C-alpha positions as CSV (number, residue, x, y, z in Angstrom):
1,M,33.5,44.8,-5.8
2,S,29.7,44.4,-4.9
3,E,29.4,41.0,-6.8
4,E,26.1,38.7,-4.6
5,V,28.3,35.5,-3.1
6,K,25.9,32.8,-3.2
7,K,25.6,31.2,0.1
8,R,25.8,27.4,0.6
9,I,22.8,25.7,2.4
10,R,24.0,23.5,4.3
11,R,21.5,20.2,4.9
12,S,21.3,18.5,8.6
13,P,22.3,14.8,8.4
14,E,19.3,13.5,9.2
15,E,18.0,15.3,5.9
16,I,21.0,13.8,4.1
17,A,20.1,10.4,6.1
18,A,16.8,10.9,4.8
19,E,17.4,11.6,1.1
20,I,20.3,8.4,1.5
21,D,16.8,6.3,2.4
22,D,14.9,7.0,0.0
23,K,17.9,6.2,-2.4
24,I,18.5,2.8,-1.3
25,A,13.9,2.3,-1.4
26,A,14.4,3.3,-5.3
27,H,16.7,0.8,-5.8
28,K,15.1,-2.5,-3.8
29,D,12.7,-1.4,-5.9
30,A,13.7,-1.8,-8.8
31,I,16.3,-4.9,-7.8
32,K,13.0,-6.8,-7.3
33,K,11.8,-5.9,-10.8
34,L,14.2,-7.1,-12.0
35,E,14.5,-10.3,-9.6
36,Q,10.8,-11.0,-11.5
37,R,12.5,-10.4,-14.8
38,K,14.6,-12.9,-13.9
39,A,12.2,-15.5,-12.6
40,E,10.2,-15.1,-16.4
41,V,13.1,-15.7,-18.1
42,L,14.1,-18.4,-16.6
43,A,10.6,-20.3,-15.7
44,P,10.7,-22.9,-18.4
45,K,7.6,-22.4,-21.0
46,K,4.9,-24.5,-21.5
47,P,5.5,-26.5,-24.2
48,R,3.6,-25.9,-27.7
49,M,0.9,-29.4,-29.3
50,T,0.8,-29.3,-33.2
51,K,-1.9,-30.3,-34.3
52,T,-0.9,-34.2,-35.0
53,Q,0.2,-34.3,-31.0
54,K,-3.6,-32.6,-30.6
55,M,-5.1,-35.3,-31.6
56,K,-2.9,-38.2,-30.5
57,M,-3.7,-36.3,-27.7
58,V,-7.8,-37.0,-27.9
59,I,-7.9,-40.3,-29.9
60,D,-5.5,-41.6,-26.1
61,K,-7.6,-40.0,-23.9
62,A,-10.9,-41.3,-26.0
63,K,-9.4,-45.0,-25.8
64,Q,-8.6,-44.5,-21.7
65,A,-12.0,-43.8,-21.7
66,G,-12.6,-47.2,-23.3
67,M,-14.1,-46.2,-26.5
68,S,-13.4,-48.4,-29.3
69,P,-12.2,-46.6,-32.3
70,E,-16.3,-47.2,-34.3
71,E,-17.4,-45.5,-31.1
72,I,-15.1,-42.8,-31.5
73,A,-16.1,-42.1,-35.1
74,E,-19.9,-42.6,-34.1
75,K,-18.8,-39.8,-32.1
76,L,-17.1,-38.0,-34.7
77,G,-19.5,-38.8,-37.5
78,V,-17.4,-40.5,-39.4
79,S,-17.9,-44.5,-41.2
80,F,-15.6,-47.1,-42.1
81,E,-17.8,-47.6,-45.2
């Protein structure tokens, strides 16, 4: 019976605590990343505008600037004849 018996290496309590601290730090980092993803998912997205809505907005802004329909047409190079 000359089998070699592997002896178990015992770690000190400080080594065990250091390993646990590393794991805690890794998990906190993962939690922070998940919270950021959650915030991105729950954040309201900017609504998309259709071409019609964009054109209406441009015309409304021109009217607010005091431009008449004739002035707007002139700027665009359009005539009403």
